[in-house]
C-alpha positions in Angstrom: 103.4 129.7 71.8 106.9 131.1 72.2 109.3 128.2 72.7 110.7 128.2 76.1 113.6 126.0 77.3 112.6 126.4 81.0 109.2 124.7 81.3 108.4 123.6 84.8 105.9 120.9 85.7 104.3 121.3 89.2 103.3 118.2 91.2 101.3 118.9 94.4 100.5 116.0 96.7 98.5 116.2 99.9 95.9 118.5 101.4 98.4 121.0 102.9 100.3 121.1 99.6 97.2 121.7 97.6 96.0 124.4 99.8 99.3 126.3 99.4 99.4 125.6 95.7 95.8 126.7 95.1 96.8 130.2 96.4 100.0 130.0 94.4 98.0 129.4 91.2 95.6 132.3 92.1 98.7 134.6 92.1 99.8 133.2 88.7 96.3 133.7 87.3 96.2 137.4 88.4 99.7 138.0 87.1 98.9 136.7 83.7 95.5 138.3 83.2 96.6 141.7 84.4 99.8 142.0 82.4 100.3 145.3 80.7 99.1 145.6 77.1 100.9 148.8 76.2 104.2 148.7 74.2 105.8 151.2 76.6 105.6 148.9 79.5 107.4 145.6 78.8 106.2 142.7 80.9 109.2 140.8 82.5 107.4 137.5 83.0 106.8 134.6 80.6 104.0 132.5 82.0 104.5 129.7 79.4 107.0 128.3 81.9 104.0 127.3 84.1 101.1 127.2 81.6 100.3 125.3 78.4 98.6 127.7 75.9 98.6 125.3 73.0 94.9 124.5 73.3 93.5 128.1 73.0 93.4 128.5 76.7 96.1 128.5 79.4 96.2 125.3 81.4 98.5 124.9 84.4 101.3 122.3 83.8 100.3 120.7 87.1 99.1 117.5 88.7 97.2 117.8 92.0 96.9 114.6 94.1 94.7 114.5 97.1 92.1 112.4 99.1 88.5 112.7 98.2 87.5 114.2 101.5 89.3 117.5 100.8 88.0 117.9 97.3 84.8 119.8 96.9 83.7 119.6 93.2 80.1 119.1 92.1 78.5 118.1 88.8 75.5 120.3 88.5 76.0 123.1 86.1 75.3 126.6 87.5 74.3 129.1 84.8 75.4 132.0 87.0 79.0 130.6 86.9 79.2 130.3 83.1 82.0 132.7 82.0 81.3 135.4 79.5 83.7 136.9 77.0 84.8 139.4 79.6 85.8 136.8 82.1 89.4 135.8 82.9 90.7 133.9 79.9 93.0 131.7 81.9 90.2 129.4 83.0 88.1 129.6 79.8 85.4 126.9 80.3 82.0 126.3 81.8 82.1 125.8 85.5 80.6 123.2 87.7 78.6 124.3 90.7 80.2 123.5 94.0 78.0 120.9 95.7 79.2 120.3 99.2 79.0 117.1 101.1 80.1 116.2 104.6 83.7 115.0 104.5 84.3 111.6 105.9 87.1 111.1 108.4 88.9 108.2 110.0 88.0 109.4 113.5 89.5 112.9 113.3 87.3 115.8 114.2 89.8 118.3 112.8 89.4 118.1 109.0 91.4 119.7 106.3 89.6 122.5 104.4 88.2 121.9 101.0 91.0 123.7 99.1 89.1 123.5 95.8 86.7 126.2 97.2 89.6 128.7 97.0 89.9 128.4 93.3 88.3 131.2 91.3 84.9 130.1 90.0 86.1 130.0 86.4 88.9 127.6 87.4 86.7 124.8 88.7 86.0 123.1 85.4 89.6 123.2 84.2 90.9 121.7 87.4 88.2 119.0 87.6 88.0 117.9 83.9 91.4 118.7 82.4 93.5 116.0 84.1 94.9 118.4 86.7 93.2 116.9 89.7 93.5 113.3 90.7 91.5 112.0 93.6 92.9 108.9 95.3 90.5 106.0 95.2 91.5 105.1 98.8 91.7 107.4 101.7 94.8 108.5 103.6 94.5 110.4 106.8 96.3 113.7 106.4 97.6 116.1 108.9 94.7 118.5 109.7 95.4 122.1 108.5 93.4 123.9 111.1 92.4 123.6 114.8 89.7 125.3 116.8 90.4 127.2 119.9 88.4 124.8 121.8 90.2 124.2 125.1 88.8 120.7 125.3 91.2 119.6 122.6 93.4 117.1 124.2 96.8 115.8 122.9 95.1 112.7 121.7 92.3 114.5 119.9 93.7 113.2 116.6 93.3 109.5 116.7 94.5 108.5 113.2 97.4 109.4 110.9 98.6 107.6 107.7 102.1 106.3 107.5 104.8 106.5 105.0 104.4 102.9 104.0 100.6 103.3 103.5 101.4 106.2 101.1 103.8 104.0 99.2 101.3 101.2 99.0 98.7 103.5 97.5 101.2 104.4 94.8 103.0 101.1 94.3 104.3 100.3 90.9 101.9 98.7 88.5 98.6 99.6 90.2 96.0 101.9 88.8 97.0 105.0 90.8 100.6 104.8 89.7 99.7 104.2 86.1 97.1 107.0 86.0 99.4 109.6 87.6 102.4 108.5 85.5 100.3 108.8 82.4 99.1 112.3 83.3 102.7 113.5 84.0 103.8 112.0 80.7 101.1 114.0 78.9 102.2 117.2 80.7 105.7 116.5 79.5 104.6 116.0 76.0 103.1 119.4 75.9 106.5 121.0 76.7 109.2 121.9 74.3 111.7 120.7 76.9 111.1 119.6 80.4 113.7 121.5 82.4 112.5 120.8 85.9 109.8 119.7 88.3 108.7 121.5 91.4 107.2 119.0 93.8 105.2 120.3 96.8 104.3 117.5 99.2 102.9 117.0 102.7 105.9 115.7 104.8 104.3 114.5 108.0 101.5 112.1 106.9 101.1 109.3 104.4 101.6 111.7 101.4 105.3 111.5 102.3 105.1 108.0 100.8 103.0 109.1 97.9 105.5 111.9 97.2 108.4 109.6 97.3 106.8 107.3 94.8 106.0 110.2 92.5 109.6 111.4 92.8 111.0 107.9 92.0 109.0 107.7 88.8 109.8 111.3 87.8 113.6 110.6 88.2 113.3 107.4 86.3 111.3 109.0 83.4 113.2 112.3 83.3 116.7 111.6 84.7 118.2 114.9 83.6 115.4 117.1 85.0 116.1 119.3 88.0 113.9 118.4 91.0 112.9 121.3 93.3 111.1 119.8 96.3 109.1 121.6 98.9 108.1 119.5 101.9 105.4 121.2 103.9 105.0 120.8 107.7 102.4 121.6 110.3 104.6 121.2 113.4 102.1 122.7 115.8 99.7 119.9 114.9 102.0 117.5 116.7 101.0 119.0 120.1 97.5 117.7 119.4 98.7 114.1 118.9 99.5 111.2 121.1 103.1 110.2 121.6 102.6 107.3 119.2 101.3 109.6 116.4 104.1 112.1 117.0 106.6 109.3 116.4 104.7 108.3 113.2 104.9 111.9 112.0 108.6 112.0 112.7 109.1 108.8 110.7 107.1 110.1 107.8 109.1 113.2 107.4 112.5 111.6 107.9 111.7 108.9 105.4 110.8 111.6 102.8 113.8 113.8 103.4 116.2 110.8 103.7 115.3 110.1 100.0 115.6 113.8 99.1 119.2 113.7 100.5 120.1 110.6 98.5 122.3 111.3 95.5 121.4 107.9 94.1 117.7 108.9 94.3 117.8 112.5 93.1 121.1 113.4 91.4 119.9 117.0 90.4 117.8 118.6 93.0 117.4 120.4 96.3 114.6 120.8 98.9 113.1 123.7 100.7 111.2 122.8 103.9 108.4 125.2 105.0 106.4 125.1 108.2 102.9 126.7 108.2 102.9 126.8 112.0 105.4 129.7 112.0 102.4 131.9 110.9 100.1 131.1 113.7 99.2 134.1 115.8 99.8 136.6 113.1 97.4 135.3 110.4 94.0 134.2 111.7 92.4 132.6 108.7 93.8 129.4 107.1 93.7 131.0 103.6 95.9 133.9 104.9 98.5 131.4 106.2 98.4 129.4 103.0 98.7 132.5 100.8 101.8 133.7 102.7 103.5 130.3 102.1 102.3 130.6 98.4 103.9 134.1 98.2 107.2 132.7 99.5 107.1 129.8 97.0 106.4 132.3 94.2 109.1 134.7 95.3 111.9 132.1 95.5 110.9 130.7 92.0 110.2 134.0 90.3 113.5 133.9 88.3 112.2 130.8 86.5 109.2 132.9 85.3 111.3 135.9 84.1 112.1 136.4 80.5 115.8 135.9 79.8 116.4 139.5 78.9 115.1 140.4 82.4 117.5 138.0 84.1 115.4 134.9 83.9 117.0 131.6 85.0 115.8 128.0 84.7 115.4 126.0 87.8 118.8 124.2 87.4 120.7 127.5 86.9 118.9 129.1 89.8 119.7 126.4 92.4 122.7 124.4 91.1 125.1 127.3 91.9 124.7 126.2 95.5 127.5 123.6 95.0 126.0 121.4 97.7 128.7 119.6 99.7 128.6 116.0 100.9 125.1 115.4 99.6 123.5 118.2 101.6 120.6 119.4 99.5 118.6 121.4 102.1 117.8 125.1 101.7 116.5 127.4 104.4 114.2 130.3 103.6 113.7 133.4 105.7 111.1 135.9 104.5 109.8 139.3 105.3 106.1 139.6 104.5 103.8 142.6 104.2 100.2 141.6 103.6 98.5 144.8 104.4 98.5 148.4 103.2 101.5 149.3 105.2 104.9 150.8 104.4 107.7 148.5 103.3 109.6 149.0 106.5 106.9 147.0 108.3 107.8 143.6 106.9 107.1 140.8 109.3 110.0 138.3 109.3 109.7 134.5 109.6 112.2 131.6 109.2 110.1 128.8 107.6 112.6 125.9 108.0 111.2 123.8 110.9 114.6 122.2 111.5 116.2 125.7 111.9 113.6 126.7 114.5 113.8 123.3 116.3 117.6 123.4 116.4 117.6 126.9 117.7 115.4 125.8 120.6 117.7 122.8 121.2 121.0 124.8 121.5 119.5 127.9 123.1 118.8 131.4 122.1 122.2 132.7 123.2 124.1 130.3 120.8 124.8 132.0 117.4 123.9 130.0 114.3 126.8 128.6 112.2 127.8 130.7 109.2 126.2 129.5 106.0 127.8 128.4 102.8 125.8 130.3 100.2 122.9 132.9 100.1 120.5 134.4 97.7 118.3 137.5 98.2 115.2 138.3 96.1 112.2 140.6 96.6 108.8 141.4 95.0 107.0 144.6 95.5 109.4 146.1 98.0 109.9 149.7 96.9 112.1 151.0 99.8 115.6 150.9 98.2 117.3 151.9 101.4 115.7 148.9 103.2 116.9 146.6 100.4 120.4 148.1 100.5 120.6 147.6 104.3 119.3 144.1 104.0 121.9 143.3 101.3 124.6 144.6 103.7 123.3 142.3 106.4 123.4 139.4 104.0 127.1 140.0 103.3 128.4 139.9 106.9 131.3 137.4 106.8 132.7 135.3 109.6 136.3 134.3 109.4 136.6 130.5 109.3 139.5 130.4 111.9 138.9 133.4 114.2 135.1 133.6 113.9 135.6 137.4 113.6 132.9 139.3 111.7 133.4 141.7 108.9 131.3 143.1 106.1 131.8 141.5 102.7 131.0 144.7 100.9 133.7 147.0 102.3 135.8 144.6 104.5 135.4 146.9 107.5 135.5 145.2 110.8 132.3 145.2 112.8 132.0 144.1 116.4 128.3 143.6 116.4 128.2 139.9 115.7 125.2 139.1 117.9 122.4 140.1 115.5 124.4 140.9 112.3 122.7 144.2 112.1 125.3 145.9 109.9 124.2 149.5 109.0 120.6 148.3 109.3 117.8 150.7 109.5 115.5 150.8 112.5 112.8 148.7 110.9 115.0 145.7 110.4 116.4 146.0 113.9 112.8 146.3 115.3 111.8 143.2 113.4 114.4 141.2 115.5 115.8 139.9 112.2 118.7 137.4 112.7 120.6 136.5 109.6 123.4 134.0 110.0 126.7 135.2 108.7 128.6 133.9 105.7 131.9 131.9 105.8 134.7 133.8 104.1 134.5 131.2 101.3 130.7 131.6 101.1 128.9 133.2 98.2 126.0 135.6 98.2 123.9 136.8 95.2 121.2 139.4 94.7 119.1 137.5 92.2 116.5 140.1 91.5 114.4 143.0 92.9 111.0 143.7 91.3 109.7 146.7 93.3 106.9 147.3 90.8 105.6 143.8 90.8 104.1 142.7 94.1 102.3 139.4 94.4 98.6 140.1 93.8 95.3 138.2 93.4 91.7 139.0 93.0 90.2 138.9 96.5 86.6 138.9 97.4 87.0 142.2 99.2 88.3 143.8 96.0 85.6 142.3 93.9 82.9 143.4 96.3 84.0 147.0 95.7 83.4 146.5 92.0 80.3 144.2 92.2 78.5 144.5 95.6 77.0 141.3 96.9 73.5 142.5 96.0 74.5 142.8 92.4 73.0 140.2 90.0 76.1 140.2 87.8 78.0 137.0 87.3 80.7 136.1 89.8 82.9 134.3 87.4 86.4 135.6 87.6 86.1 136.6 91.3 87.6 134.8 94.2 85.2 132.7 96.2 83.6 134.7 99.1 85.0 132.3 101.7 88.6 132.6 100.5 90.5 135.1 102.6 93.7 135.2 100.4 95.5 138.5 100.8 95.0 140.7 97.7 98.5 142.1 97.7 101.7 140.8 99.3 105.2 142.3 99.2 108.0 139.9 100.1 111.8 139.8 100.6 113.3 136.3 100.8 116.7 135.2 101.9 117.6 131.6 100.9 120.6 130.0 102.6 122.5 126.7 102.3 123.2 125.7 105.9 126.7 124.4 106.8 127.8 121.6 109.1 126.8 121.7 112.8 124.0 124.2 112.0 120.7 124.6 113.8 119.2 122.4 111.1 121.8 119.7 111.8 121.1 119.7 115.6 117.4 119.2 114.9 117.9 116.4 112.4 120.3 114.6 114.8 117.8 114.8 117.6 114.9 113.5 115.5 116.9 110.5 114.1 118.3 109.6 117.5 114.8 109.6 118.9 114.1 106.6 116.8 117.1 104.5 117.9 115.1 102.9 120.8 112.7 101.5 118.2 115.4 99.8 116.2 114.0 96.3 116.7 110.4 97.2 116.3 109.4 99.7 113.6 107.3 102.7 114.5 105.7 102.3 111.1 104.2 98.9 111.8 103.6 98.2 108.1 107.3 98.6 107.3 109.4 95.4 107.2 112.1 95.1 109.9 114.9 94.9 107.4 113.7 98.0 105.5 113.3 99.8 108.8 116.8 99.1 109.9 118.2 100.1 106.5 116.3 103.4 106.8 117.8 104.1 110.2 121.3 103.4 108.9 120.9 105.6 105.9 119.4 108.3 108.0 122.4 108.2 110.2 124.6 108.7 107.2 122.6 111.3 105.2 120.9 113.3 108.0 123.4 113.2 110.8 126.9 112.5 109.5 126.6 114.6 106.3 125.3 117.6 108.4 127.8 117.3 111.2 131.0 116.3 109.5 133.0 118.8 107.5 
């Protein structure tokens, strides 16, 4: 194995996190197994960053933690799923047959999908038996990932939701869960030449916020110099199906998590990128399609860590530390243009995935412009329209003067009076997409990190495999995606990552959420949390989530 000083260990905790990461790993699998073999075409990626190839097969440097109800592994060997020498080498093992059982629920009729069914058949044994997957011995009630269109669903149709404290208790120091997970993370680190960073993907609105916090605490203690890139995942539309009490619990869960992510004493080297799957509802019908879009955004914003150094590769610390976060503000905001079908590049569908940006925009009103941002990065995969990228880059460099709030273009310093939508020299497709990009402060920085027009995000879909091996074929299905997984086979993306400034949309949303808990100061919403700890949390949330984001 070629030594690489940028190895990344991935921790994924929670059903939503694992669904997204399953599709993320499907993309990595396809990328590695379909890399060019000819000398004329140099491959820009180095997948040793994410995979351990020291044991004659590539194994993800990952730990997946979830409840038993959402894991669908069996033990009966299926001879039709035994890989042959022609199979994908990434998951080079015999495969267990998937034996399904009825998931158990704590009263919720909306269950999370069995994300393990979205793994390619040849991946099952590796995930089940190579210390990648850890099933919690006790059950937490996660946020459901999918709802039916049944109009009988009432706001109180979800009757149970785990709390932050329950998640912390599951992973309390010294118990079996903590010792087992810590030991697995330690073994992952021992297989690295140097642990540069961790990417931690975690459910933010249920009890896994507590599990994720404990995991982060132990990682920081064990690897104090490692950079921590955290991705809290949200399902904000699920809140509308909950009672008022459960909505408050979900708010407490997410604020407890991000309050720790904003603590310099807790994480001294890190940042966090919140993403909300609910932004995709209406455009992507199947749950796998929604999760694969989020996976494509996660892959796009972390692609520099997988690039070889001669192609502009960066380790996680160099990628994100240039943000120069002020006053402890560690949040990033991602806006992405996605093309999931065989359409032209100029038909990218744009989404802002930060739930706090979208909530804050609704709070202040559509007519109020967002505050200029401190810093911005632009990156793209598979977008071949150079004119579109040029225009997008111009839009990303619109600058607002700190004192006069006048708008100018950072590329040519020409005044521009169109400061409503920041469509500077944009082509019709970007204007039609109703793309709104906050301007930069004059002291702000922008960077075009990379463009890879010839490397879209791809995976082996069931539709593609059926063209090769029709369903009636008796050939082995190893290496194909499961027939029920609807992950998009090809995705092209352009991502804009911003550092929000004070008094931003994000700040307005955080302020409203924290203040909504003030009436409960004397009686914790999380009833398992001690009163003293609860009050300390409210005080620190005021400092880290309100004061830091509203005071210059």
